N, C-alpha and C positions, 0 to 999 in steps of 0.2 A: 620223411619216410621214417615210418614206424620199422624196427627191425624184426625179422621174421622170429628171432626168438621171442618176443614179447607176444608175437600174433600166437604162435605155436602155446605158448604157456598158458595163454588166455583162452586157447580152445580145450587144451586138458584142464583147467582149473573152472571152467564154467559148468554148469548145470547142462546135462544132455549134449556134450559137445564133445563125445568121445565116440564117435560111431562112425563107418563108413560103409557104404553098402556096392557091393559089386551087381553090377545091372548088362542083361545080353540085350543086343539090339539098341543100344542107348539113344538117343538124340544126341549125344556129343560125347567128345573124351571124356568129358568129366563136367558135372553140373550140381550147385543148391538149388533149394526150393526155398523161399521163405514161407512157405504156408506148411514146412515139416517142424513139427513140435520137437522132433529129436536132432535137429541142428546135424542132418548128415551130409557128407560129402558123397555125391554119388560117382563111380567111378567106372566107365566100360569095360566088360572082360578082355576087349582087344586091346584096349589101353596097359592096363595090369600086365599082359601075357609079352609086352615089350619092354624097352631096355629102362631101369631105373630112373635116370635121368628125367626122361620122358614123364616120369610117374610124381618124381619130385618138383618139376615145374607146374604141372596141373594142379597137384595137390596146394601148392604154396599159392597158386593163383585164387581156387577156391577158398582156402581158410582165409583170404584175405576180405572175401566177400562177407562172411560170417560175421563180421567184428562190428562192433556198435556204431562207429563211423565208417560204414560200408564203402568198400572201393566199387567201382562200377567196370563195366567194358566200353572205356573211350577210346580204347584202341588195343589191337592185337599187332602183336612180333611176328607173328607166324611161324615160330619156332618149329624148324625141323625137328626138334628133340622129341616132342611128343610124338610126331609119326614116326620115330626112329624104330627101326625094323629088326636091327642087328640086336644080339645077345650080350656082344662085349663092343666096348670100343678101343680103337688104337688111341695112343696121344694124339696124331695128327686130325684125326675124325672127330676127336672130343674137343680139342682146340678149334677146328672150321665151326663145331658148332657155338661154342662161347664167340668167336669171332663173329657171326650171324646175330646173336643177341645184341653184342654191344654196338654192329654196325644200325640196326633196327633200332636199338635206344638214342642213338646220337641222331639220327633223323628224326625222330619226333621230338627229342630234345632242342633240336636245332629250328626247327620248323620248318623242315622239310615237306613234312607230312600235314600241312593244316588243312588243306581240304578234306583230307581222309579222318582227321580227328574232328572237324567240324562235323561232317555226315556221320560219325558215331555219334555222336553227341545229339543230334537231331532224332538218332534210332532211340538213343536213350529216353527221351526226353516224350516222344511219341507211345512207349510202352508205359510211360507214368512212373517211371522209377526215379526220377527227380521232379520236385516241385518247384515252379516258376522260380519263387523266392531262392533255391538253392543254384539254381543255375545264373539267376543274376547275380550272384555271390561268386560264385566260379569266375564269371565272366568280369566282375568287378563293375558292372554298371548300374544304375539305377532304373532305368527304362528297359523293360524288356524288346522293346524296338533296338535296341542298341547292340543285342547279340547277335552280331554278325562273326565271320570268318576272319575278318581284320583285325578284332581283338587278339587274335592267338598271336597275331604279332608283337605282343606284350610279351616278354619272358616270365614277366609273373603271373599271368593267366595261364600261360602253358603250364605253368610249374603247377599252378593249382590244382589244375585237371589231370598231369601226370601223376601228382603225389598222390591223387584217389584212383589213378587205373591199375587195375589188378595184375594186368600182365607186367607194367611196369615195375610193380612192388615183387611180384617175384623174381623177374629178370635179376633184379638188384641184388635179391639174396643168393642167387645162383652164382651172379658174378664177384661178389665181395666174399665169399665163400668156397672159391673156386679149389684152391689148396686142400680145405679137408675134404670136399666132395672126392677129391680125384684119389686122396687115402683112403677115405672109406669104400667105394667101388673096387680100388685094386685089392683091397682085404677082402673083398666078396668076390674075387673073380671076376669083376665085369670090365675091367680096364688094363690094358696091355699098352706097354710103355714103348713098342714099335711102332 
């Protein structure tokens, strides 16, 4: 995994990589479009009005899409953080969110969601976001006919895919920076220890 610090620094240092746009009636919580010359991250006004942690996860996910070696949406962790409606979170509530991220990440990494990952990969391929050669490289095969769900039983193949999964990158950043995030939220009055 690339560190989120590196991703953020590359975003800040890149040409026209410093813009966010708040949209109303958005097609999703957050998204990027590769036809946008300004490399903006579009955020739904409904997302921005909710908890900071949901914004952090969504922005981290979208930032990872904008780098040269793009991550893609091979699997979603369905984090309730993005849907969180409270203005503040207690320690128990925040811990519950982190536990949910960790459990979803574990299920993906242990091969317990291979059918789901494979169906998402087919969606990505149908949308033309990956060329056949890139897909074959991900699956470590020399023939396109060998790109089957069974290949995901290989930890190496699964790791190839999850390293390029936007939700995995975003969740990893959240999980490894747990202490600094809770300290920052406390200073903003968005986290209580009760």
